[in-house]
VOMI-278748 format. One line per 3 residues: number of its first residue (from 1); for each residue x, z, y of C-alpha. Coordinates in nm, 3 decimals. Example, Ala and Ser with C-alpha at 12.3 -4.5 7.8 and 13.67 -1.06 7.14 Angstrom:
% residues 2
1> 1.230/0.780/-0.450; 1.367/0.714/-0.106;
//
This chain:
% residues 459
1> -0.162/1.247/-3.583; -0.338/1.584/-3.616; -0.710/1.562/-3.588;
4> -0.757/1.774/-3.277; -1.079/1.795/-3.080; -0.936/1.613/-2.780;
7> -0.821/1.323/-3.010; -1.166/1.295/-3.156; -1.306/1.281/-2.799;
10> -1.073/0.999/-2.700; -1.147/0.807/-3.029; -1.523/0.866/-3.037;
13> -1.715/0.539/-3.100; -2.028/0.697/-2.973; -1.866/0.770/-2.638;
16> -1.713/0.423/-2.631; -2.063/0.274/-2.682; -2.194/0.483/-2.392;
19> -1.908/0.388/-2.161; -1.973/0.022/-2.250; -2.330/0.062/-2.159;
22> -2.247/0.235/-1.828; -1.987/-0.040/-1.731; -2.235/-0.311/-1.830;
25> -2.509/-0.164/-1.617; -2.273/-0.138/-1.320; -2.156/-0.496/-1.367;
28> -2.512/-0.612/-1.375; -2.577/-0.464/-1.035; -2.230/-0.583/-0.913;
31> -2.304/-0.944/-1.003; -2.589/-0.931/-0.747; -2.355/-0.864/-0.459;
34> -2.356/-1.180/-0.240; -2.054/-1.329/-0.066; -2.116/-1.158/0.274;
37> -2.450/-1.067/0.415; -2.572/-0.953/0.767; -2.698/-0.598/0.824;
40> -3.069/-0.531/0.736; -3.313/-0.387/0.993; -3.474/-0.164/0.732;
43> -3.127/-0.002/0.669; -3.043/0.069/1.034; -3.179/0.419/1.066;
46> -3.031/0.539/0.736; -2.692/0.385/0.821; -2.687/0.538/1.170;
49> -2.742/0.884/1.013; -2.442/0.843/0.779; -2.214/0.695/1.050;
52> -2.306/0.964/1.297; -2.259/1.246/1.042; -1.917/1.109/0.950;
55> -1.803/1.096/1.308; -1.959/1.440/1.399; -1.787/1.617/1.104;
58> -1.442/1.481/1.161; -1.448/1.514/1.536; -1.432/1.144/1.631;
61> -1.611/0.818/1.564; -1.526/0.586/1.283; -1.317/0.289/1.366;
64> -1.568/0.068/1.196; -1.933/0.172/1.130; -1.843/0.153/0.758;
67> -2.017/0.360/0.504; -2.021/0.209/0.158; -2.299/0.238/-0.095;
70> -2.063/0.253/-0.392; -2.119/-0.101/-0.499; -1.917/-0.414/-0.466;
73> -1.795/-0.731/-0.637; -1.440/-0.825/-0.629; -1.330/-0.862/-0.255;
76> -1.692/-0.805/-0.138; -1.844/-0.450/-0.064; -2.191/-0.350/0.016;
79> -2.250/-0.106/0.312; -2.530/0.134/0.393; -2.639/-0.095/0.678;
82> -2.730/-0.351/0.418; -2.443/-0.576/0.503; -2.185/-0.716/0.261;
85> -1.830/-0.745/0.396; -1.536/-0.942/0.272; -1.282/-0.655/0.243;
88> -0.930/-0.771/0.318; -0.787/-0.438/0.405; -0.860/-0.259/0.068;
91> -0.859/0.093/0.195; -0.536/0.012/0.354; -0.383/-0.097/0.028;
94> -0.562/0.111/-0.239; -0.810/-0.136/-0.401; -0.570/-0.402/-0.537;
97> -0.827/-0.519/-0.785; -1.121/-0.511/-0.545; -1.455/-0.333/-0.579;
100> -1.637/-0.242/-0.895; -1.371/-0.396/-1.131; -1.499/-0.328/-1.479;
103> -1.166/-0.208/-1.624; -1.097/0.023/-1.334; -1.444/0.171/-1.378;
106> -1.387/0.212/-1.753; -1.059/0.392/-1.697; -1.215/0.616/-1.435;
109> -1.500/0.703/-1.673; -1.243/0.777/-1.947; -1.055/1.002/-1.718;
112> -1.366/1.185/-1.610; -1.432/1.309/-1.959; -1.117/1.525/-1.960;
115> -1.137/1.900/-1.977; -0.974/1.912/-1.626; -1.038/1.662/-1.342;
118> -0.712/1.751/-1.166; -0.376/1.755/-1.339; -0.068/1.923/-1.215;
121> 0.311/1.923/-1.279; 0.269/2.255/-1.459; -0.032/2.162/-1.674;
124> -0.053/1.797/-1.777; -0.258/1.597/-2.020; -0.158/1.267/-2.176;
127> -0.267/1.060/-1.872; 0.012/1.216/-1.671; 0.266/1.140/-1.946;
130> 0.152/0.778/-1.996; 0.152/0.686/-1.625; 0.494/0.838/-1.569;
133> 0.628/0.658/-1.882; 0.487/0.322/-1.754; 0.642/0.376/-1.407;
136> 0.984/0.448/-1.550; 0.963/0.151/-1.785; 0.873/-0.103/-1.511;
139> 1.118/0.043/-1.262; 1.404/0.032/-1.510; 1.365/-0.341/-1.574;
142> 1.552/-0.427/-1.254; 1.705/-0.094/-1.128; 1.886/0.219/-1.230;
145> 1.579/0.441/-1.180; 1.531/0.680/-1.465; 1.289/0.959/-1.371;
148> 0.960/0.995/-1.170; 0.768/1.278/-1.020; 0.399/1.236/-0.958;
151> 0.204/1.361/-0.648; -0.103/1.275/-0.460; -0.006/1.059/-0.168;
154> 0.264/0.835/-0.018; 0.349/1.098/0.242; 0.420/1.360/-0.032;
157> 0.607/1.117/-0.236; 0.832/1.049/0.071; 0.871/1.418/0.136;
160> 0.993/1.468/-0.211; 1.235/1.170/-0.169; 1.382/1.324/0.145;
163> 1.433/1.655/-0.030; 1.608/1.489/-0.321; 1.840/1.296/-0.086;
166> 1.926/1.601/0.112; 2.002/1.812/-0.187; 2.229/1.541/-0.323;
169> 2.429/1.525/0.012; 2.468/1.899/0.039; 2.191/1.951/0.303;
172> 2.302/1.666/0.541; 2.050/1.639/0.816; 2.048/1.289/0.962;
175> 1.824/1.021/0.828; 1.898/0.655/0.905; 1.570/0.460/0.942;
178> 1.441/0.140/1.088; 1.291/0.080/1.426; 0.921/0.023/1.383;
181> 0.924/0.223/1.060; 0.618/0.393/0.918; 0.663/0.666/0.660;
184> 0.350/0.881/0.663; 0.141/1.151/0.836; 0.321/1.486/0.743;
187> 0.529/1.652/1.015; 0.862/1.520/0.879; 0.738/1.175/0.791;
190> 0.594/1.143/1.143; 0.954/1.202/1.259; 1.073/0.909/1.042;
193> 0.788/0.701/1.171; 0.881/0.499/1.490; 0.554/0.509/1.667;
196> 0.512/0.749/1.971; 0.135/0.718/1.943; 0.135/0.882/1.601;
199> 0.318/1.191/1.715; 0.181/1.282/2.055; 0.226/1.659/2.110;
202> 0.477/1.693/1.827; 0.827/1.816/1.885; 1.131/1.587/1.826;
205> 1.366/1.715/1.560; 1.637/1.462/1.649; 1.723/1.401/1.283;
208> 1.650/1.022/1.273; 1.896/0.752/1.366; 1.747/0.410/1.427;
211> 1.871/0.055/1.335; 1.689/-0.262/1.414; 1.492/-0.440/1.148;
214> 1.542/-0.808/1.083; 1.453/-1.040/1.367; 1.426/-1.404/1.254;
217> 1.464/-1.518/1.614; 1.803/-1.350/1.655; 2.080/-1.523/1.460;
220> 2.294/-1.215/1.495; 2.017/-0.978/1.373; 2.188/-0.888/1.037;
223> 2.527/-0.834/1.205; 2.380/-0.609/1.471; 2.197/-0.393/1.215;
226> 2.511/-0.350/1.006; 2.714/-0.256/1.309; 2.464/0.005/1.433;
229> 2.450/0.147/1.073; 2.827/0.179/1.064; 2.832/0.337/1.407;
232> 2.573/0.598/1.315; 2.772/0.689/0.998; 3.096/0.705/1.191;
235> 2.948/0.936/1.455; 2.777/1.163/1.196; 3.040/1.168/0.921;
238> 2.920/1.394/0.641; 2.587/1.458/0.800; 2.387/1.152/0.680;
241> 2.145/1.230/0.393; 2.012/0.880/0.335; 1.936/0.528/0.451;
244> 1.563/0.458/0.412; 1.353/0.156/0.476; 1.041/-0.040/0.381;
247> 1.157/-0.370/0.216; 0.878/-0.539/0.422; 0.764/-0.332/0.714;
250> 0.386/-0.251/0.699; 0.230/-0.072/1.005; 0.531/-0.183/1.209;
253> 0.417/-0.552/1.210; 0.441/-0.698/0.849; 0.803/-0.782/0.926;
256> 0.985/-0.958/0.649; 1.362/-0.968/0.592; 1.569/-1.188/0.361;
259> 1.800/-1.044/0.094; 2.102/-1.127/0.296; 1.991/-0.902/0.566;
262> 1.990/-0.595/0.340; 2.291/-0.660/0.120; 2.580/-0.586/0.361;
265> 2.411/-0.254/0.456; 2.348/-0.169/0.087; 2.717/-0.245/0.002;
268> 2.829/-0.028/0.297; 2.596/0.261/0.187; 2.734/0.244/-0.166;
271> 3.087/0.245/-0.051; 3.029/0.550/0.181; 2.817/0.739/-0.077;
274> 2.500/0.730/0.139; 2.182/0.748/-0.073; 1.945/0.449/-0.047;
277> 1.585/0.540/-0.045; 1.334/0.248/-0.057; 0.987/0.325/0.073;
280> 0.749/0.106/-0.137; 0.438/0.303/-0.068; 0.262/-0.016/0.060;
283> 0.465/-0.293/-0.100; 0.438/-0.158/-0.460; 0.252/-0.424/-0.679;
286> 0.189/-0.649/-0.371; 0.487/-0.872/-0.323; 0.456/-1.077/-0.647;
289> 0.652/-0.833/-0.857; 0.591/-0.464/-0.928; 0.863/-0.363/-0.681;
292> 0.975/-0.549/-0.362; 1.325/-0.456/-0.466; 1.265/-0.705/-0.761;
295> 1.128/-0.966/-0.526; 1.442/-0.930/-0.301; 1.677/-0.866/-0.592;
298> 1.854/-0.552/-0.479; 1.729/-0.302/-0.733; 2.080/-0.197/-0.848;
301> 2.142/-0.040/-0.509; 1.833/0.178/-0.510; 1.881/0.549/-0.561;
304> 1.542/0.676/-0.475; 1.214/0.481/-0.444; 0.859/0.592/-0.338;
307> 0.527/0.425/-0.439; 0.164/0.506/-0.380; -0.156/0.324/-0.267;
310> -0.217/0.075/-0.545; -0.103/0.338/-0.794; -0.393/0.567/-0.685;
313> -0.137/0.843/-0.676; 0.199/0.899/-0.511; 0.529/0.890/-0.706;
316> 0.899/0.946/-0.633; 1.141/0.771/-0.864; 1.516/0.843/-0.885;
319> 1.832/0.759/-1.075; 1.988/0.992/-1.323; 2.244/1.099/-1.063;
322> 1.981/1.202/-0.820; 1.775/1.422/-1.057; 1.725/1.736/-0.837;
325> 1.782/2.100/-0.946; 1.491/2.287/-1.090; 1.272/2.434/-0.811;
328> 1.330/2.174/-0.547; 1.037/1.956/-0.639; 0.715/2.110/-0.744;
331> 0.342/2.117/-0.624; 0.007/2.212/-0.763; -0.144/1.865/-0.780;
334> -0.014/1.562/-0.967; -0.329/1.360/-0.939; -0.688/1.362/-1.069;
337> -0.735/1.262/-1.425; -0.944/0.949/-1.329; -0.678/0.829/-1.079;
340> -0.394/0.879/-1.331; -0.590/0.688/-1.586; -0.687/0.418/-1.335;
343> -0.323/0.390/-1.205; -0.205/0.318/-1.560; -0.472/0.059/-1.621;
346> -0.393/-0.129/-1.304; -0.023/-0.154/-1.405; -0.122/-0.273/-1.745;
349> -0.348/-0.543/-1.608; -0.083/-0.668/-1.361; 0.177/-0.674/-1.643;
352> -0.040/-0.847/-1.901; -0.273/-1.089/-1.711; -0.035/-1.328/-1.519;
355> -0.043/-1.170/-1.181; 0.333/-1.144/-1.124; 0.613/-1.393/-1.082;
358> 0.651/-1.716/-0.884; 0.362/-1.886/-1.072; 0.143/-1.583/-1.097;
361> -0.198/-1.510/-0.950; -0.051/-1.316/-0.652; 0.182/-1.603/-0.549;
364> -0.115/-1.845/-0.578; -0.340/-1.630/-0.349; -0.052/-1.592/-0.093;
367> 0.014/-1.961/-0.076; -0.355/-2.048/-0.036; -0.423/-1.778/0.223;
370> -0.119/-1.853/0.440; -0.199/-2.224/0.406; -0.548/-2.164/0.533;
373> -0.429/-1.971/0.835; -0.176/-2.239/0.917; -0.441/-2.521/0.893;
376> -0.664/-2.323/1.134; -0.371/-2.286/1.373; -0.306/-2.662/1.352;
379> -0.670/-2.770/1.394; -0.973/-2.590/1.523; -0.790/-2.280/1.631;
382> -0.493/-2.461/1.760; -0.218/-2.221/1.872; -0.446/-1.913/1.828;
385> -0.324/-1.798/1.483; 0.052/-1.801/1.512; 0.334/-1.703/1.270;
388> 0.136/-1.651/0.958; 0.337/-1.509/0.675; 0.436/-1.207/0.462;
391> 0.502/-1.134/0.094; 0.246/-1.171/-0.174; -0.076/-0.993/-0.108;
394> 0.062/-0.869/0.230; -0.011/-1.126/0.503; -0.017/-1.111/0.884;
397> -0.084/-1.345/1.170; -0.063/-1.310/1.547; -0.401/-1.401/1.696;
400> -0.490/-1.523/2.043; -0.241/-1.388/2.301; -0.097/-1.123/2.073;
403> -0.210/-0.835/2.296; -0.343/-0.499/2.163; -0.676/-0.543/2.348;
406> -0.751/-0.892/2.215; -0.649/-0.794/1.871; -0.880/-0.491/1.865;
409> -1.161/-0.692/2.004; -1.109/-0.962/1.746; -1.115/-0.695/1.460;
412> -1.459/-0.589/1.575; -1.588/-0.952/1.605; -1.467/-1.033/1.254;
415> -1.624/-0.720/1.124; -1.951/-0.825/1.279; -1.920/-1.169/1.126;
418> -1.852/-1.023/0.778; -1.481/-0.969/0.732; -1.290/-0.646/0.739;
421> -0.919/-0.620/0.813; -0.686/-0.416/1.040; -0.402/-0.450/1.282;
424> -0.025/-0.387/1.290; 0.279/-0.433/1.504; 0.392/-0.317/1.842;
427> 0.383/-0.642/2.043; 0.292/-0.890/1.947; -0.007/-0.715/1.783;
430> -0.096/-0.875/1.455; -0.388/-0.899/1.212; -0.282/-0.763/0.875;
433> -0.449/-0.859/0.552; -0.402/-0.658/0.233; -0.550/-0.909/0.002;
436> -0.718/-0.808/-0.326; -0.542/-0.968/-0.628; -0.884/-1.089/-0.757;
439> -0.950/-1.339/-0.473; -1.053/-1.691/-0.571; -1.017/-2.013/-0.367;
442> -1.391/-1.976/-0.270; -1.315/-1.627/-0.132; -1.028/-1.758/0.071;
445> -1.247/-2.028/0.208; -1.502/-1.779/0.303; -1.233/-1.577/0.488;
448> -1.128/-1.895/0.661; -1.472/-1.970/0.789; -1.527/-1.614/0.933;
451> -1.175/-1.607/1.089; -1.240/-1.951/1.248; -1.584/-1.848/1.382;
454> -1.450/-1.519/1.523; -1.155/-1.681/1.695; -1.360/-1.951/1.851;
457> -1.608/-1.690/1.973; -1.325/-1.529/2.176; -1.124/-1.835/2.269;
//
C-alpha cells in the first residue's frame, strides 16, 4: 500500500494511544452510572432550563422531560435532572448497543479524525466503501440483494426504494401496502403510512392500496390478505409499482406474522412481476438475524430492502435487476464519517460476538424479557400485561385496559419510576420496548420491578 498521509493517520500508534486514553477515561466515568436513580434537587433548576429551551425552540413541549448529559452505561442513561433511567426505547431503535459502549465511542472518535465529517455519494472516503461492502455481504447471505445506496435516514431510504420500484415498472403509480403501516415522515412516506394522526392537513394522493396485516385471532387472515392483494392487482393491472411491508410492524402495534402468511403473496407477486420492497428500517439487526427476511426465511423473494436506525444511517439495497438508471438516485449526504464508522463497527460486533441465531444473545434477552412480562401478568399484575411478544429485541405488551389514555399515563408513571419506553398500536394501545442487545438478567429484573410498581400504582 502506498504510504499516503491519510494512511499514516489511520495507522498512527500515537493517535491510537490517545484514543485508548479517551475511551478509558469515558469508561471510568461510565462505570459510575448506577442502575436507575431519582432526580436530584440540586439539578432541578438547570434541568428545567434545558427542557424549557428545547420546547420553546421547537415550538412544543418534549414528550418526556428528557435531556441527557452525554453519559450512560449500557441500558442506563444519565439525565440533566440527575436521574438515571433504564432506557428501553433506545432513541426509537438507534442505540442497539446501549449508552457509552466503548467500541462505539472508539469508532466515532476514529471517524471524527477524518478530513471531512460528512461524506456524500459524490465524494466518499473509505468508511463509506467499507460500510456499503459489509451491507452487501450480509444481505447476500440469504437474498439476491447485490447493491446498496447510503443515505441519512429511514425515510430517505424508503423514498429511494419507491423511486427504484417505479422506474422498474415504467412509472406505475399504485403502491400496495399494509393497514397500520408506518413508512416515515416525508410527504410520500406519510402517504404510505396508515395513521391519520400523522398526516393531518396533508392532501391524499390516492396512490396507496391497503391489505390487512396478519391477525392471529382470525383463521382466515392469510387468505383474506391474499385475496385483497389479488383484487387490487386485478383492478390496477399494469399500474402497481410494488408491494411493500414491514416484516414485523413497528409503530402499528408490533404485529408479528408467520412465514406462511407472507409466502402466498410473495409467490403471487413474483408470478405477476410486482416488485417486493421490504421495509426493515426498524427490524434490521433486531429480530435475531441481521434481516427479518432471514428470520422469516423469504429472502429470495426480496427485490428491494431498506434499513436504518441501528445502522446509524439509512440504506436502500436492491437486486442486480433493480439497479436504477444513472441520475435517479443521488443526494448530497451519505452520512457523517463518525456514523458510517460506527455503523460498520456495530455490524462487526453483532456478526462476531454471538448476538445472532437461535442461541445468541438477542434470543436470550427476548426469552427472558417476555418471560418476565408473562410472569407479572400471571402473578402480581394478573391480567394487566396481556399478549406479550414480538421478535428479538422488539417486544410489546398490552397494559391495563389497552386504551390510549391509560397507556400514555402509564408511560409517564414508568418514566417517573425510572424506565423509559414508548407506545404503539391503534387499539389496543401497547407498550413497545426496543431492547438494547447489551441487557443482562439483572437489567431485565430491574425492568420487571419498575413495570410491576408502575402497573400497581395505576391498577
